[in-house]
Residue, then its C-alpha position, 0 to 999 in steps of 0.5 A: x499499499x505505500x508503494x502504492x500510494x507513492x507511485x500516485x503521488x510521484x505521478x500526481x507531481x509530473x502532471x503538475x510539473x508538466x503543466x507547469x512546463x506547457x504553460x511556460x512554453x509559450x512565449x510572445x514570439x509564440x503565444x500560440x501553439x498546436x498539441x504537436x508543437x508543445x509535445x515535441x518542443x516538452x518531449x511530452x507524449x500527444x495524449x498526455x499533453x492534449x489531457x493536460x491542456x483540456x484540464x488547463x483550458x477547464x480552469x481557465x489557463x489556456x483557451x484553444x482556438x476553434x478555427x486553426x486548433x491552437x491553444x493560447x494563455x488564458x484569462x485567469x493567468x491575467x486574474x493571477x497576475x493582477x493578484x500579483x502586482x496589486x500586492x507589489x503595488x501595496x507593498x511599494x505605497x506602504x512602506x513610507x507610510x508604515x516608517x512613519x506609523x513605527x517612527x510616531x508609535x515607537x512599535x512594529x507595522x506590517x501590511x498583511x493580505x488575505x489568502x487560501x484562507x489565511x492572514x500573509x505578511x508582505x511587508x514590515x518595518x520593526x520598531x528600534x526595540x522589537x520583541x519576538x513576534x511571530x509575524x514577519x514577511x511571508x508568515x502565515x497566520x490565523x485569520x480569526x486570532x489576528x488584528x489583520x485576519x479578522x479585518x481582512x476576513x469580514x471584508x469577504x464574501x459570506x460565502x467565503x465567512x460561511x466557510x471559514x467559520x464552518x471549519x474548527x476554530x483553533x484555540x491559541x490562548x485563553x481569549x482566543x474566540x472559538x465560537x463561530x457564531x461569537x466571530x460572525x458577530x464580532x466581524x459584522x462589528x468589525x466590517x462596521x468600524x473598519x477597526x480591529x483591536x486583538x488583545x493576547x488572543x494568538x499570543x499572550x500578553x501581545x496586542x495588535x490593531x489593524x485597519x483595512x486598505x483599499x484600492x481604486x476599486x474600493x474593495x479591501x485588498x490589504x491591512x495595516x497593523x500595529x503590534x507590540x507588547x502588552x505592556x507598551x501598548x496600555x489602554x491608554x494610549x489605544x486611542x491615539x494608536x487607533x488614529x494613527x493606523x487609521x490614518x495610515x491606511x487611508x493614506x495607503x488607499x489614496x495612493x492606490x486609488x481610493x476615493x471616498 
């Protein structure tokens, strides 16, 4: 049985690799190709190429011209490209504003995006006295236990929110919200306020706060957050820090073309 599972895994890996090779064989000089052309270029059987192209076409990654029977890259790749471009633009526009936020508050600041039902940090500016906190560029954290995650989740469509709430909500501290109904109510309040404060929900004695970032389409594309230890982010400082975080979010949004 293990040998069979290993063979299946190997076959799946080979199919994925060949599918990616097919996508990479299209160029500006040769934007359209027949099955036989791809098979000869990559050294793959025509039946395999035909099968993989059908799968890719079904997902929108390639399209077939009915007249000349040639394949070309599909519009799904354009959608993925726009996502990457958007993230790169957010990082570029956010960095100087993040630096100002860190300088004014003395705490670390991050930019995060929603991806595969997790929050992913794409930019970070550390403060002059950092503490060991589990957030860095590329880090994935849970949506339901972080301020950035809850901001991003609150602005997702109802189907996505329902899917997240239908799955077990892991507990990371005694303050983590694990009840779906309670979290759903909180998400509605966060969406209304366009602000989220998280106190020791993911890490004990760590406080974070976040606000949404919009682009020219008025959609929430990222979140900006401030994070630090509870002994520094004390209750009487939170209103001032909140104002600075919200202001930074609005500045980044405007730089991305958002108009209220």
